[in-house]
C-alpha positions as CSV (number, residue, x, y, z in Angstrom):
1,M,0.0,0.0,0.0
2,N,2.9,2.3,0.8
3,K,4.4,1.5,-2.6
4,I,1.2,2.5,-4.4
5,A,1.0,5.8,-2.5
6,L,4.7,6.5,-3.3
7,L,4.1,5.8,-7.0
8,L,1.1,8.1,-7.2
9,S,3.1,10.9,-5.5
10,I,5.9,10.6,-8.0
11,I,3.5,10.8,-11.0
12,L,1.8,13.8,-9.6
13,I,5.1,15.6,-8.9
14,A,6.3,14.8,-12.5
15,G,3.1,16.1,-14.0
16,C,3.3,19.3,-12.0
17,S,6.9,19.9,-13.1
18,D,6.0,19.6,-16.8
19,R,3.3,22.3,-16.6
20,T,4.5,25.7,-18.0
21,P,2.5,28.8,-17.1
22,P,0.9,30.4,-20.2
23,E,2.4,33.5,-21.7
24,P,0.6,36.7,-20.7
25,E,-1.4,38.3,-23.5
26,D,0.0,41.4,-25.0
27,Q,-2.5,44.0,-23.8
28,T,-1.3,46.6,-26.5
29,V,-2.8,44.5,-29.4
30,R,-6.4,45.6,-29.8
31,P,-9.1,43.8,-31.8
32,A,-10.4,45.9,-34.7
33,K,-13.0,45.5,-37.5
34,L,-11.4,46.2,-40.9
35,L,-12.8,47.1,-44.3
36,T,-11.1,46.6,-47.6
37,L,-11.7,49.6,-49.8
38,T,-13.4,49.1,-53.2
39,G,-14.2,51.7,-55.9
40,T,-17.8,52.7,-55.7
41,D,-20.1,55.6,-56.5
42,D,-23.2,57.0,-55.0
43,Q,-25.4,55.7,-57.8
44,S,-29.1,56.0,-58.7
45,T,-31.2,54.1,-61.1
46,F,-33.9,56.0,-63.0
47,E,-36.8,54.1,-64.5
48,F,-39.0,55.4,-67.4
49,T,-41.9,54.1,-69.4
50,A,-40.7,54.0,-73.0
51,R,-42.1,53.3,-76.4
52,I,-40.4,51.6,-79.4
53,E,-40.0,53.4,-82.7
54,A,-38.3,52.5,-86.0
55,L,-34.9,53.8,-86.8
56,Q,-36.4,55.5,-89.8
57,T,-39.9,55.6,-91.4
58,V,-40.4,56.2,-95.1
59,D,-43.6,56.8,-97.1
60,M,-42.9,55.3,-100.5
61,S,-44.4,57.2,-103.5
62,F,-43.9,57.7,-107.3
63,E,-42.2,60.7,-108.8
64,V,-44.7,60.4,-111.7
65,G,-48.5,59.7,-111.8
66,G,-50.5,57.1,-113.6
67,P,-52.5,53.8,-113.2
68,L,-51.1,51.5,-110.6
69,A,-50.4,48.3,-112.5
70,N,-48.8,46.2,-109.9
71,I,-48.1,46.3,-106.2
72,T,-46.0,43.4,-105.0
73,I,-45.8,43.9,-101.2
74,K,-48.0,42.8,-98.3
75,E,-48.5,44.5,-94.9
76,G,-46.4,42.9,-92.2
77,E,-43.8,41.6,-94.7
78,T,-40.1,42.1,-94.5
79,I,-38.4,42.9,-97.8
80,E,-34.9,43.3,-98.9
81,R,-33.2,46.4,-100.3
82,G,-33.8,46.8,-104.0
83,A,-37.0,44.7,-104.0
84,L,-39.8,46.0,-106.3
85,I,-42.6,47.6,-104.3
86,A,-45.0,48.8,-107.0
87,A,-45.1,49.7,-110.7
88,L,-47.3,52.0,-112.8
89,D,-48.7,51.1,-116.2
90,P,-45.5,51.7,-118.4
91,T,-47.3,52.1,-121.8
92,E,-47.4,55.9,-121.8
93,F,-43.8,56.2,-120.6
94,Q,-42.5,53.7,-123.1
95,L,-44.3,55.6,-125.9
96,A,-42.7,58.8,-124.7
97,V,-39.2,57.2,-124.8
98,K,-39.8,56.0,-128.4
99,E,-41.0,59.4,-129.5
100,A,-38.0,61.0,-128.0
101,E,-35.7,58.5,-129.7
102,V,-37.3,59.3,-133.1
103,Q,-37.0,63.0,-132.5
104,L,-33.4,62.6,-131.6
105,R,-32.7,60.6,-134.7
106,L,-34.4,63.2,-137.0
107,S,-32.5,66.0,-135.3
108,S,-29.2,64.1,-135.8
109,Q,-30.0,63.6,-139.6
110,D,-30.9,67.2,-140.0
111,L,-27.7,68.3,-138.3
112,S,-25.6,66.0,-140.5
113,R,-27.2,67.4,-143.8
114,K,-26.7,71.0,-142.8
115,R,-23.1,70.4,-141.9
116,E,-22.5,68.9,-145.4
117,V,-24.2,71.9,-147.1
118,L,-22.2,74.3,-144.9
119,K,-19.0,72.8,-146.3
120,E,-20.0,74.0,-149.7
121,N,-21.1,77.4,-148.4
122,G,-24.7,76.7,-149.4
123,I,-26.2,77.5,-146.0
124,A,-25.7,80.0,-143.2
125,K,-23.6,79.0,-140.3
126,S,-26.4,80.1,-137.9
127,L,-28.7,77.5,-139.3
128,V,-26.2,74.8,-138.5
129,E,-25.8,76.1,-135.0
130,D,-29.6,76.0,-134.5
131,A,-29.7,72.4,-135.7
132,A,-26.9,71.5,-133.2
133,T,-28.9,73.1,-130.4
134,N,-32.0,71.2,-131.4
135,Y,-30.0,67.9,-131.4
136,Q,-28.8,68.6,-127.9
137,L,-32.4,69.5,-126.8
138,Q,-33.6,66.1,-128.1
139,Q,-30.9,64.3,-126.2
140,V,-32.2,66.0,-123.0
141,R,-35.8,65.0,-123.8
142,L,-34.8,61.4,-124.4
143,R,-33.0,61.3,-121.1
144,K,-36.0,62.8,-119.3
145,A,-38.3,60.3,-120.9
146,K,-36.1,57.4,-119.8
147,E,-36.0,58.8,-116.2
148,R,-39.8,59.0,-116.2
149,L,-40.0,55.4,-117.3
150,N,-37.7,54.4,-114.5
151,D,-39.7,56.4,-112.0
152,S,-42.8,54.4,-112.9
153,R,-41.4,51.7,-110.6
154,I,-40.3,52.1,-107.0
155,F,-37.9,49.9,-105.1
156,A,-37.1,49.3,-101.4
157,P,-34.3,51.7,-100.3
158,F,-33.3,49.5,-97.4
159,D,-34.0,46.1,-95.8
160,G,-37.3,47.0,-94.1
161,Y,-40.7,46.1,-92.8
162,V,-43.9,47.0,-94.6
163,S,-46.2,48.5,-92.0
164,R,-48.9,49.9,-94.4
165,R,-50.1,49.5,-97.9
166,Y,-52.3,52.3,-99.0
167,F,-53.6,51.1,-102.4
168,D,-54.3,48.0,-104.4
169,S,-53.6,47.6,-108.1
170,Y,-55.5,49.4,-110.9
171,V,-55.9,52.6,-109.0
172,N,-54.9,55.9,-110.6
173,V,-52.3,57.6,-108.3
174,G,-50.6,61.0,-108.6
175,P,-46.9,61.9,-108.0
176,G,-46.0,62.1,-104.4
177,V,-49.0,60.2,-103.1
178,P,-47.8,57.5,-100.5
179,I,-48.2,54.0,-101.7
180,A,-46.7,52.1,-98.8
181,K,-45.0,52.8,-95.5
182,M,-41.6,51.1,-94.8
183,L,-39.9,50.9,-91.5
184,D,-36.1,50.4,-91.0
185,L,-35.9,47.9,-88.1
186,S,-32.2,47.2,-88.3
187,Q,-32.1,49.1,-85.0
188,L,-34.9,50.3,-82.8
189,Q,-35.4,53.6,-81.0
190,V,-36.4,53.6,-77.4
191,V,-38.2,56.9,-76.8
192,M,-38.9,58.2,-73.3
193,S,-39.9,61.4,-71.6
194,A,-37.4,62.8,-69.1
195,P,-38.1,65.6,-66.6
196,E,-36.5,69.0,-67.1
197,N,-34.3,68.8,-64.0
198,L,-32.7,65.6,-65.3
199,I,-32.1,67.0,-68.7
200,A,-30.5,70.2,-67.2
201,T,-28.1,68.4,-64.8
202,V,-27.1,65.1,-66.3
203,S,-24.0,64.8,-68.5
204,P,-23.0,61.8,-70.6
205,E,-20.0,60.9,-68.3
206,R,-22.4,60.4,-65.4
207,V,-24.2,57.6,-67.1
208,I,-22.9,54.2,-65.9
209,G,-25.3,52.0,-67.8
210,A,-28.6,52.1,-69.7
211,W,-30.8,49.2,-70.7
212,V,-34.4,48.4,-71.6
213,E,-36.6,45.6,-70.4
214,F,-39.8,44.1,-71.9
215,A,-42.6,42.4,-70.1
216,F,-42.6,39.5,-72.5
217,A,-38.9,38.9,-71.9
218,P,-38.6,39.5,-68.1
219,D,-35.2,37.9,-67.6
220,R,-33.4,39.8,-70.3
221,R,-31.8,43.3,-70.5
222,F,-31.2,45.0,-73.8
223,P,-28.3,47.5,-73.7
224,M,-29.1,50.9,-75.3
225,T,-26.9,53.8,-76.4
226,F,-27.9,57.5,-76.5
227,S,-29.2,58.8,-79.8
228,E,-30.6,62.3,-79.4
229,N,-32.5,64.7,-77.2
230,R,-35.4,66.1,-79.2
231,G,-35.0,69.4,-77.4
232,E,-38.6,70.7,-77.2
233,A,-40.6,70.3,-74.0
234,D,-44.1,68.9,-73.9
235,A,-46.4,71.9,-73.3
236,L,-48.3,70.2,-70.5
237,A,-45.9,67.8,-68.7
238,Q,-42.7,69.9,-69.2
239,T,-40.8,66.8,-70.1
240,Y,-38.3,66.2,-73.0
241,E,-38.3,63.3,-75.3
242,V,-35.0,61.4,-75.3
243,S,-34.2,58.6,-77.6
244,F,-31.8,55.7,-77.3
245,L,-30.9,52.9,-79.8
246,I,-30.9,49.1,-79.3
247,E,-30.1,46.3,-81.6
248,N,-33.2,44.5,-82.9
249,P,-32.9,40.9,-81.4
250,A,-33.3,38.2,-84.0
251,D,-35.3,35.9,-81.7
252,L,-38.0,38.5,-80.8
253,N,-40.5,40.3,-83.0
254,I,-40.2,43.7,-81.5
255,L,-42.2,46.3,-83.5
256,P,-42.8,50.1,-83.3
257,G,-45.5,51.0,-80.9
258,M,-44.6,48.5,-78.2
259,T,-44.0,49.6,-74.7
260,A,-40.9,48.9,-72.6
261,T,-39.3,49.9,-69.3
262,A,-36.1,51.9,-69.8
263,K,-33.6,52.1,-66.9
264,I,-30.6,54.4,-66.6
265,E,-28.0,54.0,-63.9
266,M,-26.1,57.2,-63.1
267,R,-23.5,58.3,-60.5
268,S,-24.3,61.3,-58.4
269,S,-21.3,63.3,-59.5
270,T,-18.7,63.1,-62.3
271,S,-15.8,62.3,-60.0
272,E,-15.4,58.8,-58.6
273,A,-15.1,58.5,-54.8
274,I,-14.4,55.8,-52.3
275,L,-17.3,55.4,-49.8
276,V,-16.3,54.7,-46.2
277,P,-18.5,54.3,-43.1
278,A,-18.9,57.3,-40.9
279,S,-17.6,55.3,-37.9
280,S,-14.2,55.0,-39.6
281,V,-13.7,58.8,-39.8
282,V,-11.8,60.4,-36.9
283,P,-11.3,64.2,-36.5
284,M,-7.7,65.5,-36.1
285,P,-6.7,68.2,-33.7
286,D,-6.4,70.7,-36.5
287,G,-10.0,70.1,-37.6
288,N,-9.2,67.9,-40.6
289,L,-10.5,64.4,-40.9
290,S,-8.6,61.1,-41.0
291,V,-8.9,57.3,-40.9
292,W,-6.7,54.6,-39.5
293,V,-5.1,52.5,-42.3
294,Y,-4.1,49.0,-41.4
295,N,-0.7,47.6,-42.5
296,P,-1.0,43.8,-42.8
297,G,2.8,43.4,-42.8
298,D,3.3,44.2,-39.1
299,Q,-0.4,44.5,-38.1
300,S,0.0,48.2,-37.2
301,V,-2.2,51.2,-37.9
302,T,-1.3,54.6,-39.3
303,R,-3.4,57.7,-39.2
304,R,-4.0,59.3,-42.6
305,Q,-5.6,62.6,-43.4
306,I,-8.4,62.4,-46.0
307,E,-10.6,64.8,-48.0
308,T,-14.3,64.1,-48.2
309,S,-17.4,65.4,-50.0
310,A,-20.9,65.7,-48.6
311,P,-22.0,62.5,-46.7
312,T,-24.7,60.3,-48.4
313,N,-27.0,57.6,-47.3
314,H,-24.4,55.1,-48.4
315,G,-21.4,56.5,-46.5
316,V,-18.9,59.3,-46.6
317,P,-17.3,59.8,-50.1
318,V,-13.5,60.1,-49.8
319,T,-12.1,62.1,-52.7
320,Q,-8.4,62.1,-51.7
321,G,-6.1,60.2,-49.3
322,L,-7.2,56.6,-49.9
323,Q,-6.6,54.0,-52.6
324,I,-8.7,51.0,-53.6
325,G,-7.4,47.8,-52.0
326,E,-6.3,49.4,-48.7
327,Q,-7.8,48.4,-45.4
328,I,-9.1,50.8,-42.8
329,V,-10.4,50.4,-39.3
330,I,-14.2,50.9,-39.1
331,A,-14.9,50.1,-35.5
332,G,-12.9,51.3,-32.4
333,A,-11.0,53.9,-34.4
334,S,-11.2,56.5,-31.6
335,Q,-9.2,54.2,-29.2
336,L,-6.2,53.7,-31.5
337,Q,-2.7,55.3,-31.4
338,P,-0.1,55.6,-34.1
339,G,1.9,52.4,-34.5
340,M,-0.5,50.4,-32.4
341,K,-1.0,46.8,-33.4
342,V,-4.5,45.5,-34.0
343,R,-6.0,42.1,-34.4
344,P,-8.5,41.9,-37.3
345,L,-11.9,40.7,-36.3
């Protein structure tokens, strides 16, 4: 029994001798909440109800008048550039070309005869000059007759969509009377009404992004680019029409007159700022503002003077003194001293 007691005493003494008291904590290292700085802006997104318009709209008409012999297009049809739209009865124009050709031939023969006679001094030179003038006049008449014949047909000036057809065949139409309406849908205009305060204060460099959304494609955004400001205010609403351009998606049948939601994201000012929490800003004895910048190399902090602009709901914009990627203390900053070590939370 005495041996067992002795053995237990030895084990207890050995265990006590191996125990090393813990190192005391360094009370100068303070816990601190840090923030890694990223570039950000005080941004706002404006939403407008918009309508879709064609890039350009053209009423197709004849330069000459006559019976409408053929109209080849249908409403709602997409046609290629150069496709025939409509043609007048060409009979009258073809006869005019033949008559002009005959008159030109006769004037040419008359000019040739008079030149031969002039060589023998059998005719006055002025008569030859008159014949030459008449020959030139007949050339002009023939050219005009051929142009009128060409003008009896109209062709598509671009790849487009036929939105209206005003006449059917065999109708007598005059020059300049619209036959059909064509829309250029290679791009689409997004037209919206913007308030006067936005028009007066917004500059292009403030726009971060602009896109349009459609109710029938809720999960898609279609980027748009600025086209023009139409510059005249609505008499009642005092708003200005602004248009943007979007590419016409091949998988959707988007047509003029449809409605959409246009969204424009803008920064509050033209200069980019770094937003920091108000809790990180510490006043200096001279009245300037500063933050504590964390050095991960030795875990110390350094006071740095900063310049700020007006605080916003999202934080304090710092315009000078900080760089993206740096870390600052955002909690407990008032308890720190230069060179003090901190432990990130």
